[in-house]
C-alpha positions in Angstrom: 87.5 5.7 -77.3 89.9 3.5 -75.4 92.6 1.6 -77.3 92.8 -2.2 -76.8 94.8 -3.4 -73.8 98.5 -3.9 -74.6 98.9 -6.3 -71.7 99.0 -9.5 -73.8 101.5 -8.2 -76.4 103.7 -5.9 -74.3 107.0 -7.3 -73.3 108.3 -7.1 -69.7 110.0 -3.7 -68.9 113.4 -5.5 -68.9 113.0 -6.3 -72.6 112.2 -3.0 -74.2 113.6 -4.0 -77.6 110.9 -6.6 -78.0 108.3 -3.8 -78.2 110.5 -1.9 -80.7 110.9 -5.0 -82.9 107.1 -5.4 -83.1 106.7 -1.8 -84.2 109.4 -2.0 -86.8 107.8 -5.1 -88.3 104.5 -3.1 -88.6 106.2 -0.3 -90.5 109.0 -2.2 -92.1 108.1 -1.3 -95.7 107.8 2.5 -95.3 110.9 2.5 -93.0 112.9 0.8 -95.7 111.7 3.4 -98.2 112.8 6.1 -95.8 116.3 4.6 -95.4 116.6 4.4 -99.1 115.7 8.1 -99.3 118.4 8.9 -96.7 121.0 7.2 -98.8 119.9 9.2 -101.9 120.3 12.6 -100.2 123.9 13.1 -101.4 122.6 13.5 -104.9 121.2 16.9 -104.0 124.7 18.3 -103.2 128.0 19.1 -105.0 130.1 16.0 -105.5 132.7 16.9 -102.9 130.0 17.6 -100.3 128.3 14.2 -100.7 130.7 12.3 -98.6 130.0 14.4 -95.5 126.2 14.0 -96.1 126.6 10.3 -96.4 128.6 10.0 -93.2 126.1 12.2 -91.3 123.0 10.3 -92.5 124.5 6.8 -92.5 124.6 6.1 -88.8 122.5 3.4 -87.2 120.2 5.7 -85.2 116.9 4.4 -84.0 114.9 6.8 -86.3 112.3 7.3 -83.5 111.0 10.5 -85.0 110.2 9.1 -88.4 108.8 6.0 -86.8 106.3 8.2 -84.9 105.4 10.1 -88.1 104.6 6.8 -89.8 102.7 5.3 -86.9 100.6 8.5 -86.6 99.8 8.2 -90.3 98.7 4.6 -89.9 96.7 5.4 -86.8 94.7 8.1 -88.6 94.3 6.5 -92.0 97.0 5.4 -94.3 100.8 5.8 -94.6 101.5 7.7 -97.8 104.6 8.8 -99.6 104.1 12.2 -97.9 104.4 10.5 -94.5 107.7 9.0 -95.6 108.9 12.4 -96.7 107.8 13.9 -93.4 109.8 11.2 -91.6 112.8 12.0 -93.8 112.6 15.7 -93.0 112.3 15.4 -89.3 115.2 12.9 -89.2 117.4 15.3 -91.2 116.6 18.1 -88.8 117.5 15.7 -85.9 120.7 14.7 -87.5 121.7 18.3 -88.1 121.0 19.1 -84.5 123.2 16.2 -83.4 126.0 17.4 -85.7 126.0 20.7 -83.9 125.6 19.2 -80.5 128.7 17.1 -80.9 130.7 20.3 -81.7 129.3 22.1 -78.6 129.9 19.1 -76.3 133.3 18.2 -77.7 132.0 14.7 -78.3 134.3 12.3 -80.2 132.1 9.2 -80.5 128.5 8.8 -81.4 126.7 5.6 -82.4 130.0 3.6 -82.0 132.0 5.6 -84.5 133.9 8.9 -84.7 131.8 12.1 -84.8 132.1 14.4 -87.8 134.0 16.9 -85.7 136.4 14.2 -84.6 137.0 13.3 -88.3 137.0 16.7 -90.0 137.2 19.4 -87.3 134.7 21.9 -86.0 134.8 24.3 -88.9 133.8 21.8 -91.6 131.3 20.0 -89.2 129.3 23.2 -88.4 128.8 23.7 -92.2 127.5 20.1 -92.5 125.0 20.8 -89.8 124.0 24.1 -91.5 123.5 22.5 -94.9 121.4 19.7 -93.4 119.1 22.2 -91.7 118.8 24.1 -95.0 118.2 21.0 -97.0 115.5 19.7 -94.7 113.6 23.0 -94.9 114.0 23.0 -98.7 112.4 19.6 -98.8 109.6 20.8 -96.6 108.5 23.3 -99.3 107.4 20.3 -101.5 104.2 19.8 -99.4 101.2 21.3 -101.1 99.8 22.4 -97.8 102.1 25.3 -96.7 100.9 25.0 -93.1 103.0 21.7 -93.0 106.1 23.6 -94.1 105.5 26.3 -91.6 105.1 23.9 -88.7 108.2 22.0 -89.7 110.1 25.3 -89.7 108.7 26.2 -86.3 109.9 22.9 -84.9 113.4 23.4 -86.3 113.4 26.9 -84.7 112.3 25.3 -81.4 115.1 22.7 -81.5 117.7 25.5 -82.1 116.2 27.8 -79.6 116.1 25.1 -76.9 119.8 24.5 -77.5 120.5 28.2 -77.3 118.6 28.6 -74.0 120.3 25.6 -72.5 123.7 27.0 -73.5 122.8 30.4 -72.1 121.9 28.8 -68.7 125.0 26.7 -68.4 126.5 26.8 -64.8 123.4 28.8 -63.8 122.4 27.7 -60.3 119.1 29.7 -60.6 117.8 27.3 -63.3 114.4 26.1 -62.2 112.5 23.0 -63.0 110.1 25.1 -65.0 113.0 26.5 -67.0 114.5 23.0 -67.6 111.2 21.5 -68.8 110.6 24.4 -71.2 114.1 24.0 -72.6 113.8 20.3 -73.3 110.3 20.7 -74.6 111.8 22.9 -77.3 115.0 21.0 -77.8 113.5 17.5 -78.0 109.8 17.6 -77.5 109.1 19.9 -80.5 110.4 17.5 -83.1 108.7 14.5 -81.6 105.4 16.5 -81.4 105.5 17.8 -85.0 106.2 14.3 -86.4 103.1 13.0 -84.7 100.9 16.0 -85.3 101.7 16.3 -89.0 101.3 12.5 -89.4 97.7 13.1 -88.6 97.3 16.4 -90.5 98.4 14.7 -93.7 95.4 12.4 -93.4 93.0 15.3 -92.7 92.2 14.1 -89.2 90.2 16.3 -86.7 91.8 19.1 -84.7 91.0 17.1 -81.6 93.0 14.1 -82.8 95.9 16.3 -84.0 96.1 17.9 -80.6 96.2 14.5 -79.0 99.0 13.4 -81.3 100.9 16.6 -80.6 100.6 16.1 -76.9 101.6 12.4 -77.2 104.7 13.4 -79.2 105.6 16.2 -76.8 105.3 13.9 -73.7 107.4 11.2 -75.5 110.1 13.7 -76.5 110.5 15.2 -73.0 110.6 11.7 -71.5 113.2 10.6 -73.9 115.4 13.6 -73.2 115.1 13.0 -69.4 116.2 9.4 -70.0 119.1 10.7 -72.1 120.1 13.0 -69.3 120.2 10.1 -66.8 122.3 8.0 -69.2 124.8 10.9 -69.6 125.3 10.7 -65.8 125.1 7.0 -65.3 126.3 5.3 -68.4 129.7 4.4 -69.8 130.9 5.0 -73.4 131.7 1.3 -74.1 128.1 0.3 -73.4 126.3 3.2 -75.1 128.7 3.9 -78.0 128.8 7.7 -77.6 130.7 10.3 -75.5 129.1 10.7 -72.1 129.5 13.0 -69.1 129.4 16.1 -71.3 126.3 17.6 -69.6 127.9 18.0 -66.2 131.4 19.0 -67.5 129.7 21.6 -69.7 127.6 23.0 -66.8 124.3 21.7 -68.1 122.2 21.1 -65.0 119.7 18.4 -66.0 116.8 16.9 -64.1 118.6 14.6 -61.7 120.9 17.6 -60.7 117.9 19.9 -60.3 116.1 17.2 -58.2 119.3 17.0 -56.0 119.2 20.8 -55.5 115.6 20.5 -54.3 116.4 17.7 -52.0 119.5 19.2 -50.5 119.1 21.2 -47.3 120.0 24.9 -47.4 123.1 24.4 -45.3 124.5 21.8 -47.7 123.5 23.7 -50.9 126.4 26.1 -50.7 128.9 23.2 -50.5 127.2 21.4 -53.4 127.1 24.5 -55.5 130.8 25.2 -54.9 131.7 21.6 -55.8 129.8 21.8 -59.1 131.2 25.2 -60.0 134.9 24.9 -59.1 137.5 24.5 -61.9 137.8 20.7 -61.5 134.1 20.1 -61.2 132.6 17.5 -58.9 133.9 14.0 -58.7 131.5 11.7 -60.6 131.4 9.0 -57.9 130.8 11.6 -55.2 128.0 13.1 -57.2 126.3 9.8 -58.0 126.4 8.9 -54.3 124.6 12.2 -53.4 122.1 11.7 -56.2 121.3 8.2 -54.9 121.2 9.1 -51.3 118.9 12.1 -51.8 116.5 10.2 -54.1 117.2 12.5 -57.0 117.2 9.6 -59.6 114.1 8.1 -58.0 112.3 11.5 -58.4 113.5 11.8 -61.9 112.2 8.3 -62.9 108.9 9.2 -61.3 108.6 12.2 -63.5 109.7 10.2 -66.6 107.0 7.6 -65.9 104.4 10.2 -65.3 105.1 11.7 -68.7 104.8 8.3 -70.3 101.5 7.7 -68.5 100.3 11.1 -70.0 101.4 10.0 -73.5 99.5 6.8 -73.1 96.4 8.5 -72.0 96.2 10.7 -75.1 95.9 7.6 -77.3 92.4 7.1 -76.0 91.2 9.7 -78.5 92.5 7.7 -81.5 90.6 4.9 -83.2 91.9 1.5 -82.2 94.0 -0.2 -84.9 97.4 -1.8 -85.2 99.2 1.5 -85.6 97.5 3.1 -82.6 98.7 -0.1 -80.8 102.1 0.6 -82.2 102.1 4.1 -80.6 101.2 2.4 -77.3 104.1 0.0 -77.7 106.5 2.9 -78.2 105.5 4.0 -74.7 106.2 0.4 -73.6 109.6 0.7 -75.3 110.7 3.9 -73.6 109.4 2.7 -70.2 111.3 -0.5 -70.6 114.4 1.3 -71.8 114.3 3.5 -68.7 113.9 0.5 -66.5 116.7 -1.4 -68.2 119.2 1.6 -68.2 118.3 3.4 -65.0 116.1 1.5 -62.6 118.3 -1.6 -62.8 121.3 0.6 -61.8 119.3 2.0 -58.9 118.1 -1.4 -57.8 121.8 -2.6 -57.8 122.5 0.3 -55.4 119.7 -0.9 -53.1 118.1 2.6 -53.4 114.7 1.8 -54.8 
């Protein structure tokens, strides 16, 4: 069954936040309930631990993963308190992973404020991440269906395993596109996928619909990570409110870099590899010029848009309603965000 056309209500790609605003209006009540739950999480901890939990959970993140859990619930029936709890758990796992990421990347700013490690040091911060992971998995045991708890735990393992594999492959010139896609599928796709899949499972939807929701979430998560990788290369901290440039300095070869490897002739590859691996690293302006000249960003954007097309196609298996439309508009949002943050830059360089 095909979902209704989004043409009339979808904003132009240059206005991605209009799509997000529409979705937020649709799920405003359960999202507020989720935010209230986040602020209450300190009560589960010792008094002197609560301040760290408050700080970690109190940032102004987009809450994309809980949003998808709620939309999946609405698209397959009703949004219940269990969907809100699912959204809370996946957000806590995401926050925990960000806390650890910031330590590993040496990041000092996220969401326009100091990271936990900038405020309290790495030792205390790694413990905050650990306790958030443990707390999220403890909350997951409250579901009567233990399959839900297991799948959440599997997704958390996927997130951590993806980070481990990416760290293991830092400065690895033999990293393939297949390796990269598998890493980000685990690191980012797994949590998006489980939020969508379990949003349907909680409503007892068919295996076919759950598979479609899982595929939708997986495609969305991978696309989102690719966009984040592009922003890390292109963006500036003042605009995005977080420390950038850590992927390249840390030896993480993301999709634009891998596309550059593929586009570079064998004779030039040795020079490129040497420039990336020397102690000072490659000059950012020089690298951007090469990425633009060789069409690496254009190829990356083509892959991102292909993934979003795939995500959109999976929605044909869902019954048409406002929440299914909302899932479609999340695709519009990511596509528009990519256009606003990356394609506009490429257009300004007269490359596309």
